[in-house]
C-alpha positions in Angstrom: 39.0 109.8 -45.8 39.6 108.6 -42.3 42.5 106.5 -41.3 42.6 104.3 -38.2 45.9 103.7 -36.7 47.1 101.2 -34.0 49.4 102.6 -31.4 51.7 100.7 -29.1 53.1 103.9 -27.3 55.6 104.9 -30.1 55.1 107.2 -33.1 55.3 105.3 -36.4 56.8 106.4 -39.6 53.6 107.2 -41.2 52.5 109.2 -38.2 55.5 111.3 -38.4 55.2 112.1 -42.2 51.6 113.1 -41.8 52.5 115.8 -39.2 55.3 117.1 -41.2 53.0 117.4 -44.3 50.4 119.5 -42.4 47.7 116.9 -42.8 44.6 116.9 -40.5 45.7 116.6 -37.0 45.3 113.0 -35.6 44.6 112.5 -32.0 46.3 109.6 -30.3 44.1 107.1 -29.0 44.9 106.1 -25.5 46.1 102.6 -25.1 43.4 100.1 -24.5 40.5 102.3 -26.2 40.6 100.9 -29.7 37.9 98.3 -29.2 35.7 100.8 -27.5 35.9 103.2 -30.3 35.0 100.4 -32.9 32.2 99.4 -30.8 30.8 102.9 -30.6 31.1 103.4 -34.3 29.2 100.4 -35.1 26.4 101.3 -32.6 26.1 104.9 -34.2 25.9 103.3 -37.6 23.2 100.9 -36.4 21.3 103.6 -35.0 21.5 105.6 -38.1 20.4 102.8 -40.1 17.4 102.2 -37.8 16.2 105.9 -38.1 16.5 106.3 -41.9 15.6 103.7 -44.4 17.0 105.6 -47.4 20.4 105.1 -48.9 22.9 107.2 -47.0 26.0 106.3 -49.2 29.0 104.3 -48.7 32.2 104.9 -46.8 35.6 103.6 -47.3 37.6 102.3 -44.3 41.2 101.7 -44.9 42.8 99.5 -42.4 46.5 100.2 -42.3 47.3 97.2 -40.0 45.2 94.6 -38.3 44.1 95.2 -34.8 45.7 93.0 -32.2 44.0 93.2 -28.8 46.0 92.7 -25.7 44.2 91.0 -22.7 45.3 91.9 -19.3 45.7 89.3 -16.6 42.6 88.8 -14.2 43.2 89.9 -10.6 41.3 89.2 -7.4 40.3 91.8 -5.0 42.4 91.0 -1.8 41.0 93.6 0.4 37.9 93.3 2.4 35.6 96.2 1.7 34.9 98.6 4.4 31.3 98.7 5.7 29.8 102.0 6.4 26.6 101.2 8.1 25.2 103.0 11.1 23.2 100.0 12.4 26.2 97.7 12.2 26.9 96.4 15.8 30.3 96.0 17.0 31.4 92.7 18.6 31.8 93.1 22.3 34.8 91.5 23.7 33.7 88.8 26.3 36.0 87.3 28.8 35.2 83.7 30.1 36.1 82.4 33.5 35.5 78.6 35.0 34.1 78.3 38.5 34.7 74.6 39.6 32.6 73.0 42.3 33.1 69.4 43.2 29.8 67.2 42.9 29.5 63.7 44.3 28.2 61.2 41.7 27.3 57.6 41.9 26.8 56.9 38.1 28.7 54.0 36.8 28.6 53.5 32.9 27.8 50.1 31.7 30.5 48.2 29.7 29.6 48.0 26.1 28.9 44.6 24.5 29.5 43.6 20.8 26.1 42.8 19.2 26.2 39.9 16.7 24.1 37.2 14.9 23.3 34.2 17.0 25.1 31.3 15.7 23.7 27.8 16.0 26.2 25.2 17.3 27.3 23.0 14.5 26.7 19.4 15.1 29.6 17.1 15.2 29.8 14.6 12.3 30.6 11.0 13.0 31.0 8.1 10.5 29.1 5.6 12.4 25.7 5.5 14.1 23.7 2.6 15.7 20.0 2.8 16.8 18.3 0.0 18.9 14.7 -0.2 20.0 12.4 -2.7 21.8 8.7 -2.7 22.3 5.6 -4.6 23.0 4.5 -7.5 20.6 8.2 -8.4 21.1 9.2 -5.8 18.5 12.8 -5.2 17.8 14.3 -2.5 15.8 18.0 -2.2 14.8 19.6 0.5 12.4 23.4 0.5 11.9 25.4 2.4 9.3 29.0 3.4 8.9 31.0 5.2 6.2 34.7 4.9 6.0 36.8 7.2 3.9 39.5 5.2 2.1 41.0 8.2 0.5 40.2 11.6 -0.6 38.1 10.4 -3.4 37.0 7.0 -2.1 34.7 5.8 0.4 33.1 2.5 1.7 29.7 2.2 3.3 27.9 -0.6 5.1 24.3 -0.6 6.5 22.3 -3.1 8.5 18.6 -2.8 9.2 16.3 -5.2 11.1 12.6 -5.1 12.0 10.8 -7.8 13.6 7.7 -8.7 15.9 7.5 -12.1 17.5 4.2 -11.5 19.5 0.9 -12.9 18.6 -2.3 -11.3 17.9 -4.9 -12.8 20.1 -7.6 -12.8 17.5 -5.7 -14.8 15.0 -5.4 -18.5 14.9 -2.2 -18.7 12.8 1.2 -17.4 13.6 1.4 -13.4 13.0 5.1 -12.8 13.4 7.2 -11.2 11.0 11.1 -10.7 10.3 12.8 -8.3 7.9 16.6 -8.1 7.8 18.8 -6.2 5.2 22.6 -5.9 4.8 24.0 -3.6 2.1 27.3 -2.4 1.2 28.6 0.2 -1.3 31.9 1.5 -2.8 32.2 5.0 -4.4 34.8 6.7 -6.2 34.8 10.4 -7.3 37.6 10.4 -10.1 38.7 13.3 -12.4 36.2 12.8 -15.1 33.6 10.2 -13.8 31.8 9.3 -10.5 31.4 5.8 -10.0 30.4 3.0 -7.7 29.3 -0.6 -7.0 26.8 -1.9 -4.4 25.4 -5.0 -3.1 22.6 -6.2 -1.0 21.3 -9.3 0.8 17.8 -9.4 2.3 15.9 -12.1 4.5 12.1 -11.7 5.0 9.7 -13.9 6.9 5.9 -13.4 6.9 2.8 -15.7 7.5 -0.3 -16.2 5.7 -2.3 -15.8 8.8 -5.5 -14.2 7.5 -8.0 -17.1 7.5 -11.5 -16.3 6.5 -14.1 -16.9 9.2 -16.6 -18.0 6.7 -14.5 -21.0 5.8 -15.3 -22.7 9.3 -12.1 -24.6 9.5 -11.9 -26.8 12.6 -9.0 -26.6 14.9 -7.2 -29.7 13.9 -7.1 -28.4 10.3 -5.9 -25.1 11.4 -3.1 -26.7 13.5 -2.0 -28.6 10.4 -1.4 -25.4 8.3 2.2 -24.4 7.5 1.7 -20.7 7.1 5.2 -19.5 7.0 6.7 -17.9 3.8 10.4 -16.8 3.4 11.9 -14.4 0.9 15.5 -14.0 0.0 17.1 -11.3 -2.1 20.5 -10.9 -3.4 21.5 -8.1 -5.7 24.7 -6.3 -7.1 24.9 -3.2 -9.2 26.7 -0.3 -10.3 26.4 3.3 -11.5 28.8 5.9 -13.3 28.2 9.6 -13.9 30.2 11.9 -16.0 31.5 15.0 -14.2 32.1 17.2 -17.2 29.8 17.8 -20.0 29.9 15.0 -22.6 27.8 13.0 -24.9 27.6 10.1 -22.5 26.2 11.4 -19.1 25.9 8.2 -17.0 24.5 4.7 -16.6 23.0 2.3 -14.1 23.3 -1.5 -14.0 21.4 -3.8 -11.5 21.3 -7.6 -11.3 18.9 -9.2 -8.7 18.0 -12.7 -7.7 14.8 -13.1 -5.7 13.7 -16.5 -4.5 11.4 -18.0 -1.6 10.9 -21.1 0.4 8.3 -22.6 -2.1 10.8 -23.1 -5.0 10.0 -19.9 -6.8 12.8 -17.9 -8.3 13.3 -14.7 -10.4 16.1 -13.0 -12.2 16.1 -9.3 -13.2 18.7 -7.4 -15.1 18.2 -3.7 -15.7 20.7 -1.5 -17.7 19.9 2.3 -18.2 22.5 4.4 -20.1 21.9 8.0 -20.8 23.3 10.5 -23.3 22.9 14.2 -24.3 23.4 16.2 -27.5 23.5 20.0 -27.8 21.4 21.4 -30.6 21.9 25.1 -30.9 21.0 26.7 -27.6 18.9 23.7 -26.5 19.8 20.2 -25.2 18.4 16.8 -26.4 18.8 13.9 -23.9 18.3 10.4 -24.6 17.7 7.6 -22.2 18.0 3.9 -23.1 16.1 1.1 -21.4 17.0 -2.5 -21.2 14.9 -4.5 -18.5 14.7 -8.2 -18.4 12.8 -10.1 -15.8 12.4 -14.0 -15.9 11.4 -16.6 -13.3 9.5 -19.6 -12.5 6.8 -20.7 -10.0 6.8 -24.3 -8.7 3.2 -24.8 -9.7 -0.1 -22.8 -10.3 -2.8 -22.1 -7.8 -5.3 -24.6 -9.3 -2.9 -26.7 -11.2 0.5 -28.6 -10.5 2.0 -27.1 -13.6 5.0 -24.8 -13.5 4.6 -21.2 -14.4 7.5 -19.7 -16.4 7.8 -16.2 -17.6 10.3 -14.0 -19.3 9.9 -10.4 -20.5 12.4 -8.2 -22.2 11.7 -4.5 -22.7 14.0 -2.4 -25.0 13.3 1.3 -25.1 14.5 4.6 -25.9 13.4 8.2 -24.5 14.7 11.2 -26.6 13.7 14.4 -25.0 14.1 18.1 -25.8 14.1 20.6 -23.0 13.4 24.3 -23.6 13.9 26.6 -20.7 12.9 30.1 -20.5 12.7 32.9 -17.9 9.3 31.8 -16.8 8.5 28.7 -18.4 9.9 25.1 -19.2 8.9 22.8 -21.9 9.9 19.1 -22.2 9.1 17.6 -25.5 9.7 13.9 -26.1 8.5 10.4 -26.7 9.2 6.8 -25.7 9.4 3.9 -28.0 9.6 0.3 -26.6 9.9 -2.9 -28.0 8.4 -5.7 -25.8 9.3 -9.2 -26.0 7.3 -12.2 -24.3 10.0 -14.7 -24.5 8.0 -17.7 -23.2 5.0 -17.0 -25.3 6.9 -15.7 -28.4 4.9 -12.5 -28.6 6.5 -9.2 -29.5 5.0 -5.7 -30.1 6.1 -2.0 -30.4 4.7 0.5 -28.1 4.9 4.4 -28.5 4.2 6.8 -25.7 4.1 10.6 -25.3 6.4 12.4 -23.0 5.4 16.0 -22.9 5.7 18.2 -19.8 5.3 22.0 -19.4 5.3 24.5 -16.6 4.7 28.4 -16.4 5.4 30.7 -13.7 2.6 33.0 -13.3 3.4 35.0 -10.1 7.0 34.6 -9.2 7.2 31.9 -6.6 3.4 32.1 -5.7 1.7 30.5 -8.8 3.1 28.1 -11.1 0.8 26.1 -13.5 2.0 22.8 -15.0 0.7 19.9 -16.9 1.9 17.0 -19.2 0.9 13.8 -21.0 3.2 10.8 -20.2 3.2 7.0 -20.8 5.4 4.1 -20.6 5.8 0.3 -20.6 6.2 -0.7 -16.8 7.9 -3.9 -16.0 6.1 -5.9 -13.3 8.1 -8.6 -11.2 7.6 -11.1 -8.4 9.9 -9.0 -6.2 7.8 -5.7 -6.6 4.5 -7.4 -6.0 5.8 -9.1 -2.8 7.0 -5.7 -1.4 3.5 -4.2 -2.1 1.6 -7.3 -0.6 3.7 -9.9 1.5 0.8 -12.2 1.5 0.7 -13.1 -2.2 0.8 -16.8 -3.2 3.9 -18.1 -5.1 1.6 -18.8 -8.2 1.5 -15.4 -10.0 1.4 -14.5 -13.7 3.9 -11.8 -14.4 3.3 -9.4 -17.4 4.3 -5.7 -18.2 1.7 -2.9 -17.7 0.9 -0.8 -20.8 0.6 2.6 -19.3 -1.0 4.3 -22.5 -1.1 7.7 -21.1 -1.2 9.7 -17.9 -2.5 13.3 -18.3 -2.5 15.7 -15.7 -2.7 19.5 -15.0 -2.0 21.2 -11.7 -1.0 24.4 -10.0 1.7 24.8 -7.2 3.5 27.6 -5.3 3.3 29.4 -2.1 0.4 31.0 -0.2 3.0 32.9 1.9 6.7 32.9 2.6 6.1 29.7 4.8 3.2 27.9 3.3 3.5 25.9 -0.1 0.8 24.2 -1.9 0.2 21.7 -4.8 -3.0 20.7 -6.5 -3.3 18.3 -9.4 -6.0 16.6 -11.4 -5.1 13.5 -13.6 -6.5 11.0 -16.0 -4.7 7.6 -16.6 -5.4 4.8 -18.8 -3.6 1.4 -18.2 -3.7 -1.9 -19.9 -3.0 -5.1 -17.9 -2.8 -3.2 -14.5 -2.1 -5.6 -11.7 -4.8 -5.7 -9.0 -4.5 -7.8 -5.7 -7.6 -10.0 -5.2 -8.1 -12.8 -2.5 -7.5 -16.3 -3.8 -10.3 -18.8 -3.6 -10.3 -21.6 -1.0 -8.6 -24.5 -2.6 -7.9 -26.9 0.0 -8.8 -30.3 -1.6 -5.6 -32.1 -2.7 -3.4 -29.2 -1.6 -3.2 -29.7 2.2 0.6 -29.2 2.1 0.4 -25.6 0.9 -0.2 -22.9 3.6 -1.6 -20.5 1.1 -4.6 -22.2 -0.2 -7.1 -21.7 2.6 -8.4 -18.4 1.2 -5.6 -16.7 3.2 -3.5 -15.5 0.2 -3.8 -13.0 -2.6 -3.3 -13.5 -6.4 -2.9 -11.0 -9.1 -5.5 -10.3 -11.9 -4.8 -8.1 -14.8 -7.2 -5.6 -16.3 -7.6 -2.5 -18.3 -8.2 0.4 -15.7 -9.0 4.0 -16.2 -8.2 6.1 -13.2 -9.2 9.7 -12.7 -8.0 11.5 -9.5 -7.8 14.7 -7.8 -4.8 15.6 -5.4 -4.1 18.4 -3.0 -1.2 19.1 -0.7 -0.2 21.8 1.8 3.2 22.1 3.3 4.3 24.6 5.9 7.7 25.5 7.4 6.6 27.6 10.3 10.3 28.2 11.2 13.5 26.2 11.5 12.1 24.0 14.2 8.5 23.4 13.0 7.3 21.6 9.8 3.7 20.6 9.0 2.3 19.0 5.9 -1.2 17.4 4.9 -2.3 15.9 1.6 -5.4 14.2 0.3 -6.4 12.3 -2.9 -9.8 11.2 -4.2 -9.8 8.6 -7.1 -12.3 6.9 -9.3 -11.9 3.7 -11.4 -13.4 2.1 -14.4 -12.5 -1.5 -15.2 -13.2 -3.6 -18.5 -13.5 -7.1 -17.1 -13.2 -7.1 -13.1 -16.4 -6.2 -11.2 -14.3 -3.7 -9.0 -10.9 -2.2 -8.9 -9.9 -4.6 -6.2 -8.1 -3.1 -3.2 -7.7 0.4 -4.6 -9.0 3.1 -2.2 -11.3 5.9 -3.2 -10.0 8.3 -0.6 -6.6 8.5 1.0 -4.7 11.2 2.9 -2.0 11.8 5.4 -0.9 14.4 7.8 2.6 14.8 9.4 4.5 17.2 11.7 8.2 17.6 13.1 9.0 19.8 15.9 12.5 20.5 17.4 11.9 21.6 21.0 14.9 23.5 22.1 18.3 22.3 21.9 17.6 18.8 23.3 14.0 17.7 22.8 12.6 16.7 19.5 9.0 15.3 18.6 6.9 14.3 15.6 3.6 12.9 14.6 1.8 11.5 11.5 -1.6 10.4 10.8 -2.7 8.6 7.6 -6.3 7.6 6.4 -7.3 5.0 3.8 -10.9 4.8 2.6 -13.0 1.9 1.8 -11.8 -0.9 -0.6 -13.5 -4.0 -2.1 -12.3 -7.5 -2.4 -13.7 -10.8 -3.4 -14.3 -13.8 -1.1 -14.6 -17.1 -3.1 -15.4 -20.2 -1.0 -14.3 -22.6 -3.6 -15.8 -25.9 -4.9 -15.3 -27.8 -1.7 -17.2 -25.3 0.6 -19.8 -24.3 -2.1 -21.3 -21.0 -2.5 -21.1 -18.0 -4.8 -18.3 -15.4 -4.7 -19.2 -12.4 -2.7 -17.8 -8.9 -2.7 -16.5 -7.7 0.6 -16.2 -4.1 1.4 -13.4 -3.3 3.7 -13.9 -0.5 6.2 -11.9 2.7 6.1 -9.3 3.3 8.7 -6.9 5.8 10.1 -3.6 5.3 12.0 -2.2 7.8 14.4 1.5 7.6 15.2 3.7 9.8 17.4 7.3 9.9 18.5 9.5 11.9 20.8 13.1 12.0 22.0 15.8 13.7 24.1 19.3 14.4 22.9 21.9 14.3 25.6 24.8 15.4 23.4 25.9 15.2 19.8 26.4 11.4 20.2 23.9 10.0 22.6 20.0 10.4 22.4 17.0 8.3 23.4 13.6 8.1 21.8 10.1 6.6 22.0 7.6 5.8 19.4 3.9 5.1 19.6 1.9 3.5 16.8 -1.7 3.1 16.2 -2.4 5.2 19.2 -6.2 4.9 18.6 -5.9 1.1 19.1 -7.9 0.7 15.7 -7.8 -3.0 14.9 -8.4 -2.4 11.2 -7.6 -4.8 8.2 -5.1 -3.5 5.7 -6.0 -6.6 3.5 -9.0 -8.8 3.8 -8.8 -11.0 6.9 -5.5 -9.5 7.9 -5.9 -7.7 11.0 -3.0 -5.4 12.1 -1.3 -5.0 15.6 -3.1 -2.7 18.0 -1.4 0.0 20.1 2.3 -0.3 19.9 4.9 1.4 22.0 8.6 1.2 21.3 11.6 2.8 23.1 15.3 2.9 22.3 18.6 4.6 22.2 20.8 6.0 19.3 24.5 6.5 19.6 27.0 8.2 17.1 30.7 7.6 17.1 33.8 7.3 14.8 35.2 3.8 13.8 
C-alpha cells in the first residue's frame, strides 16, 4: 500500500509517527515536484495498458489530503543574452566633421498661394426693373415690374407690359397695327398656417381685321369704307390660399373675369377650385373640386341680327390615389362632371378616366410612362380670342367633351448633359372648336368690319387626333443650353371636310448662350407645316366654297445683349430674319424682317 503525502517544508504528525514505528522509509518529495510525479505515474500506467490487454489487477490509492498547487509568479528575462559568434562584426566607431564652404545662389522660392474653388459673383437683387425697346414697324416694347416687401410675411407686386406696332404692311389694304397693354397687381401673405393672396388685372387690346381675300375683288371705295378695328377689354380679380401644414384642406383658387369688346359683346366667368387630401394607410387620396361658369352674349349672329346668348356651368370632382414606390409611380383616379347648358336647359353627366403610371428602368436614363386621361373642358370667348385675335364677335360657345387622351412614352437622359422625351398619343374629342374663315356676307351688313371674308368663326366637330412627339434638351454647361422638338399629327373628323387650321407637322429649336460675364445671346426657330382653310365667296359674289392650303413656314429669331453691370444692360432682337412673308391665318400676312433694340435697368424703389 502506497501513500502519497503533500509536504510544505515541515514534518507532519503522521510522518513522525511512521518513522518511529519503523515503517517503510518514505523519501521526501522536493517541493514543486508533486505534479511531475503524478504525471509520470499516469504515463507509466498508460504505457502498461497499451502493451498488455489482459487484466493487471487493481490498485488502491489513498489520498491523505488534496493536492494544492502553488503557481509561481512569471518573470521576464531582463538581461540581453551574450552572442558568441565568430562572424559577428563589431561596430566601428566613426567620427564626423563638417567642412563648410560658402556657395553663391540665385534661387528665390516662390510664395505659396492658397488653392480654392472659383466662386461666381452673386448677382445683386433689386426689387424693380424696367425694360424699354423700339424697332421698325414703329414697334414699342415696355416691361415694368416691382415687388415691395410690406413686412416679413407680406409683399405687394405691380407689373405693366406693353407691346404694339403702329407700322403698316405695304401689301395690305386695311390697317395692320396692333396694341396690347396689361396692368396687374397682387398681394401675398405667408401666414403661420396658410399662404394666401389676392390679385387683379386689367388688359386693353386692339387688333384689326385686315385680311381681305383677294378673290373677293372689292373696289377701293368699298375698302375705304370698312371699319376694321376691334378692341378687347379684360378685367379680373382672384385669390388663392394654400395650407402650409398637412391638413384635409390643401388649398383653393378663385377667379372672376369680365371680358368685353367694342361690338357690344360681353362675357363673365367664375372659376372656383378647392382641393383636399385624405390619408389612407400609407397612401394618400387627393380630391379636386371643379366649379366653372361661363356666360355671355353677342349682339348679333354672323348671318342674322338675333342676339346669341350662352351659359355653361360645369361641376366636377376628381378623386385620385397616388402610389409611390422606389422605381415606380401610379396615379389612379377618375373625373365626374355634371354639365349644365343653362340657356338650352340641357344637362348631362360625364365620367372620365384619370390614370397615369411611370416606371424607372435604368436610374436617370430610361423612364417609361403612360396614361389615359379625359375631362370636360370649358371654352370661352376670351380663350378663343387669345388663340386667334381675328375671330368675329358672333361665336357659339360650348364645352369640349375630351373623352380620352391615351399616351405612352419614354424619357430620361442620353448622357449627363442630354435629356430626351418621346411620346405617342391618341385623343378623342367631341365638340372640338376649329377656326374656319367666315364667308363673305357684305349685303346688308356694311357697317360691320368683319363680314368681308376677313374674320374667322368657330365650328365644332368630333375629332380624333393621333400624334408622335419627340424632344431633346442639352445643358452643355452652365452657360449653354440647347433644345429641339417636333410633332407629327393626323386628324379624323366626323362632319367637317378637314381639321381646319390644324398643322400636320410642327417643331421648334431654341438656344441660350452666356458669353463671359457681360455678353449673352440666344436664338429660336419654329416651323409650322401646311394647314387647310375654307374660302366661301357668299351669295353676293357667287361661287362654291373652295379649300385653301396654307403653305408651311418657318420663322428664325435671334437676340443678343451686353450687361454693363448688375443694373444696366442693353439688348437687340431680330425676328423673322429670313424675311419670310408667310400667312399664319388665311389672308393674314405677318410682318417681315423686324429689328428691335432696347435697354433694361434694375433698381430699388
